[in-house]
C-alpha positions in Angstrom: 2.5 -80.1 -134.3 2.8 -77.1 -132.3 5.7 -74.8 -133.4 7.5 -73.2 -130.4 9.7 -69.8 -130.4 11.8 -68.6 -127.3 12.3 -65.1 -127.9 14.5 -63.3 -124.8 17.7 -64.6 -123.5 20.8 -62.4 -123.4 23.9 -61.5 -121.0 23.1 -61.4 -117.4 25.0 -60.8 -114.3 25.5 -63.8 -111.7 23.1 -63.1 -108.7 20.5 -61.6 -111.2 17.6 -63.5 -112.7 16.0 -64.2 -116.0 12.5 -64.6 -117.5 12.2 -66.6 -120.7 8.8 -66.8 -122.7 8.0 -69.6 -125.1 5.3 -68.9 -127.4 3.6 -71.7 -129.3 2.1 -71.5 -132.6 -0.9 -73.7 -131.8 -2.8 -74.6 -128.5 -0.8 -75.9 -125.8 -3.9 -76.7 -123.7 -3.9 -80.3 -124.8 -0.1 -81.0 -124.3 0.1 -82.3 -120.9 3.6 -81.8 -120.3 6.1 -78.8 -121.4 9.4 -78.3 -120.2 12.8 -76.3 -120.4 15.9 -77.7 -121.2 19.5 -76.3 -121.6 22.8 -77.2 -123.4 26.1 -75.6 -122.5 28.8 -75.7 -124.7 30.5 -79.0 -124.7 27.9 -80.8 -122.8 24.5 -82.3 -123.2 21.4 -81.0 -123.3 19.8 -81.3 -119.9 16.4 -80.9 -118.3 15.7 -77.7 -116.1 12.0 -77.9 -115.3 8.4 -79.1 -116.4 5.0 -78.6 -115.6 1.7 -80.6 -116.3 -1.9 -79.7 -116.8 -2.1 -81.0 -113.4 0.1 -78.7 -111.7 2.8 -81.3 -111.4 6.3 -79.3 -111.2 9.7 -81.0 -111.8 12.9 -79.3 -111.3 16.4 -80.3 -111.8 18.5 -80.2 -108.8 20.8 -77.6 -110.0 17.6 -75.0 -110.3 15.3 -76.2 -107.6 14.6 -73.4 -105.2 15.4 -70.8 -107.6 13.3 -71.4 -110.8 9.7 -70.9 -111.4 7.9 -72.6 -114.4 4.2 -71.6 -115.4 1.9 -72.3 -118.5 -0.5 -69.7 -119.7 -2.9 -72.2 -121.5 -5.1 -69.1 -122.7 -2.3 -67.3 -124.3 0.0 -70.6 -125.1 2.8 -69.2 -123.3 5.3 -71.1 -121.4 7.6 -69.2 -119.0 10.5 -69.7 -117.2 11.8 -67.3 -114.2 15.5 -68.1 -113.0 16.9 -66.1 -109.9 20.3 -66.2 -108.4 22.2 -66.7 -111.6 24.9 -68.6 -111.7 28.0 -68.7 -114.4 27.1 -72.4 -114.9 23.5 -71.3 -116.1 24.9 -70.1 -119.0 23.6 -72.0 -122.0 21.2 -72.4 -124.6 17.8 -72.7 -123.5 14.9 -74.6 -125.4 11.5 -75.2 -124.7 9.8 -78.5 -125.4 6.4 -80.0 -125.6 5.6 -83.3 -124.4 7.1 -85.4 -121.6 9.1 -87.3 -124.1 9.6 -84.0 -126.0 8.1 -84.2 -129.6 8.5 -80.6 -130.4 11.2 -78.2 -129.6 11.8 -74.4 -129.8 15.2 -73.1 -131.7 16.7 -72.3 -128.5 17.9 -68.9 -127.2 21.1 -68.1 -125.7 21.6 -67.0 -122.1 25.2 -65.9 -121.0 25.7 -65.1 -117.2 28.9 -63.4 -116.4 30.5 -62.0 -113.2 
């Protein structure tokens, strides 16, 4: 089973940008769908964005238009870029493998402040 790790995260300002990477211990080439989720304090984990090997992209309404997701199959890395950060983007961000995720990273904290 692929192991996922998300270094990065940290404290950011409103209007700024974040770039998160997810490194997989094994090959992600065969994993058709990979995605990002997030969980804010007191809230359920929610979907952020996903990408398939066929290039299909899905975004949550709250991040669409200001978010880029990409998958580097050669280096087994999943990337997330989010721009125009808002206070409500503060959350623990998780990368996940599978359309119905079967493997999760440990999560990385993103805090957006004004």
